[in-house]
C-alpha positions in Angstrom: 1.6 -9.1 8.8 2.9 -6.8 6.5 2.6 -6.1 2.5 5.6 -6.6 0.3 6.1 -5.7 -3.5 8.8 -7.5 -5.5 10.7 -5.9 -8.2 12.2 -8.4 -10.5 12.7 -9.0 -14.5 12.6 -12.9 -13.8 9.5 -14.3 -13.4 11.2 -17.4 -11.9 13.2 -15.4 -9.3 9.8 -13.4 -8.1 8.2 -16.7 -8.0 10.9 -18.1 -5.4 10.8 -14.9 -3.5 7.4 -14.7 -2.8 7.2 -18.5 -1.9 9.5 -18.0 0.8 8.2 -14.8 1.9 4.7 -16.5 2.4 6.1 -19.3 4.2 7.0 -16.8 7.1 3.4 -16.4 7.6 4.4 -12.4 8.2 4.1 -11.5 4.7 1.4 -10.4 1.9 2.5 -10.4 -1.7 0.8 -7.0 -2.9 2.1 -7.0 -5.9 4.9 -7.3 -8.4 6.6 -5.6 -11.5 9.8 -6.2 -13.6 10.5 -2.8 -14.7 11.2 1.1 -13.0 7.9 2.3 -14.9 5.5 -0.5 -14.0 6.5 -0.9 -10.5 6.4 2.6 -9.5 3.1 3.2 -10.4 1.8 0.2 -8.2 3.7 1.1 -5.6 2.5 5.0 -5.6 -0.9 3.5 -5.5 -0.7 0.6 -3.3 0.3 0.9 0.7 3.4 -1.0 0.8 5.6 -1.7 3.5 8.4 -2.9 2.2 9.9 -3.4 -1.6 12.2 -6.4 -2.5 14.3 -5.0 -5.0 16.8 -6.4 -7.6 19.3 -4.3 -8.9 19.6 -5.7 -12.5 16.4 -4.9 -14.5 16.8 -5.7 -18.2 18.1 -2.1 -19.5 17.5 -0.5 -16.6 18.9 -0.8 -12.7 17.1 -1.2 -9.5 19.2 1.7 -8.0 17.7 4.0 -10.0 14.3 2.9 -8.8 15.5 2.7 -4.9 16.2 6.8 -5.6 13.0 7.6 -6.9 11.4 5.7 -3.8 13.5 7.9 -1.5 10.9 10.5 -2.5 8.0 8.7 -1.4 5.9 10.0 1.7 5.5 7.6 3.3 8.6 5.7 2.3 8.4 2.3 1.9 11.2 0.1 3.6 13.6 -1.2 0.6 15.6 -5.0 0.7 18.0 -5.5 -2.3 17.4 -9.0 -3.8 19.9 -9.6 -6.3 22.7 -11.8 -7.5 25.7 -9.1 -7.5 27.4 -8.4 -4.2 29.3 -5.2 -5.3 26.4 -2.8 -4.8 26.2 -3.2 -1.3 27.7 -0.1 -0.1 25.6 1.7 -2.3 22.3 0.0 -1.2 23.0 1.1 2.5 23.6 4.7 1.2 19.8 4.3 -0.4 18.9 3.3 3.7 18.3 -0.2 2.4 17.4 -2.4 5.5 18.7 -5.9 4.1 20.4 -7.2 1.3 19.9 -10.8 0.2 21.8 -12.9 -2.4 20.3 -15.1 -5.1 20.1 -17.9 -5.0 17.6 -17.6 -2.1 18.0 -19.0 1.0 15.3 -19.8 3.2 16.7 -19.3 6.4 18.7 -15.9 5.3 15.0 -14.6 4.2 13.4 -15.6 7.2 16.1 -13.5 9.1 15.5 -10.5 6.8 11.6 -10.8 7.4 12.2 -10.9 11.5 14.3 -7.5 10.9 11.5 -5.9 8.9 9.0 -6.8 11.4 11.0 -5.1 14.2 11.8 -2.1 12.3 8.3 -1.5 11.0 6.7 -2.3 14.6 9.2 0.7 15.6 7.7 2.7 12.9 4.4 2.2 13.9 4.5 2.8 17.5 6.7 6.3 17.1 4.0 7.1 14.1 1.3 6.4 17.0 3.1 8.4 19.9 3.5 11.4 17.4 0.1 11.5 16.5 -1.3 11.4 19.5 0.7 14.1 20.8 -0.1 16.1 18.2 -3.8 15.9 18.0 -6.5 15.5 21.0 -8.4 12.4 20.0 -11.7 14.4 19.6 -10.3 16.4 17.2 -8.5 13.5 14.9 -9.4 13.7 11.2 -12.9 14.3 11.6 -12.9 16.7 8.7 -11.3 16.0 5.3 -9.8 19.2 3.6 -10.3 19.4 -0.2 -9.6 21.8 -2.9 -12.5 22.2 -5.8 -12.3 25.5 -7.8 -9.9 27.3 -5.7 -12.0 26.6 -2.7 -11.1 24.5 0.3 -14.3 22.3 1.3 -14.3 20.7 4.7 -16.1 17.3 4.1 -17.2 15.4 7.4 -15.2 12.0 7.3 -18.2 10.1 8.6 -20.0 11.4 5.4 -17.8 9.6 3.2 -19.4 6.7 1.2 -16.3 6.1 -0.8 -13.5 7.8 -2.7 -12.6 6.1 -6.3 -10.7 6.7 -9.4 -13.2 7.2 -12.3 -12.1 8.0 -15.7 -8.6 8.8 -14.4 -10.2 11.5 -12.1 -10.7 11.3 -8.6 -14.3 11.7 -7.5 -15.4 11.7 -3.5 -18.7 10.3 -2.9 -20.7 11.4 0.7 -24.0 11.1 1.9 -25.0 14.4 0.6 -23.1 15.2 -2.3 -20.2 14.2 -5.3 -16.8 15.8 -5.6 -14.3 15.7 -8.3 -11.1 16.4 -7.3 -7.1 17.0 -9.1 -5.4 15.1 -5.9 -4.7 10.9 -6.5 -6.1 8.5 -4.7 -3.3 7.7 -2.5 -3.1 11.3 -1.0 -6.4 10.6 0.3 -5.4 7.1 1.6 -2.6 8.8 3.7 -4.8 11.7 5.0 -7.7 9.3 6.2 -4.8 6.7 7.8 -6.4 5.0 11.3 -10.0 5.4 10.2 -13.0 3.7 8.5 -11.9 4.6 5.0 -9.7 1.8 3.6 -8.4 0.4 0.4 -10.5 -2.2 -1.0 -8.9 -2.0 -4.7 -6.3 -0.3 -6.8 -9.1 2.5 -7.8 -11.3 2.5 -4.5 -11.5 3.6 -0.9 -14.6 2.7 1.0 -16.0 3.8 4.3 -16.4 0.4 6.1 -19.6 2.1 8.1 -21.4 2.6 4.7 -21.3 -1.1 3.4 -24.6 -2.5 3.2 -23.9 -5.7 1.5 -21.3 -7.9 0.5 -21.6 -10.0 -2.5 -19.0 -13.0 -3.4 -17.7 -12.5 -7.0 -15.6 -14.9 -9.2 -11.9 -15.9 -8.1 -12.7 -15.5 -4.3 -13.4 -11.6 -4.7 -16.3 -9.6 -3.8 -18.4 -6.9 -4.7 -19.5 -4.5 -1.9 -22.9 -2.7 -2.1 -22.8 0.8 -0.5 -25.3 2.8 0.9 -26.0 5.0 -1.9 -26.1 1.7 -4.1 -22.8 1.8 -5.9 -21.3 -1.6 -6.3 -17.3 -1.6 -5.7 -15.4 -4.3 -6.2 -12.8 -5.9 -3.8 -9.4 -7.4 -5.2 -8.0 -10.3 -4.0 -5.3 -8.1 -2.5 -7.4 -6.7 0.3 -9.8 -9.6 0.8 -8.0 -10.9 3.5 -8.3 -7.6 5.3 -12.1 -7.3 4.6 -12.7 -10.8 5.9 -10.9 -9.9 9.4 -12.6 -6.8 9.6 -16.4 -8.3 9.3 -15.7 -11.6 10.6 -16.5 -14.0 7.8 
């Protein structure tokens, strides 16, 4: 299962593509956008594997968004989903994985999904192999380095309770202390990849080992009661992963 983000200014087109992708049983729709600005801000916050991108976006070009995405690290894969075939060469110059045409054909969409699955699996294997070679298992990410008031503080990862965006600032809460830092949440999500710190909401990362209670909330979402008593919301986007992890 991989996470997709759809960018298209036509709601019906977004709905149709989302429906076909979900039918593959391999894709989770993590978000949708209809403009460059609204989409880019979400893409930078969410951990997206692939973006399905239309080229004509009202008064904007999806090609401009693709160029911005090229600068992201890690960079999501791009699939152009459009009614215009004349941009195919430019799309592949931007390292797009595929180029599918409207109106969408289910078989063609499934072929793209299968191609993506192979590409992402290969990337995952390469990333894991590189990490294994770089660091001994006993020393991987055991401490998180954060800059605070021109000092670099090393925080033991196992002491982190949660990391959240509160009033526009990123806050790291540990068993012993609370730190206010300048880096955005996505920075720490990337640094803590493959650890017990996971995203459960656009504004929160939590340490799964510090959850003491899971409370059902409205619209099939949940609140997490953390070790320090803080209540953290879980958005519907991340509910499935939470259920799979704890088996409920």
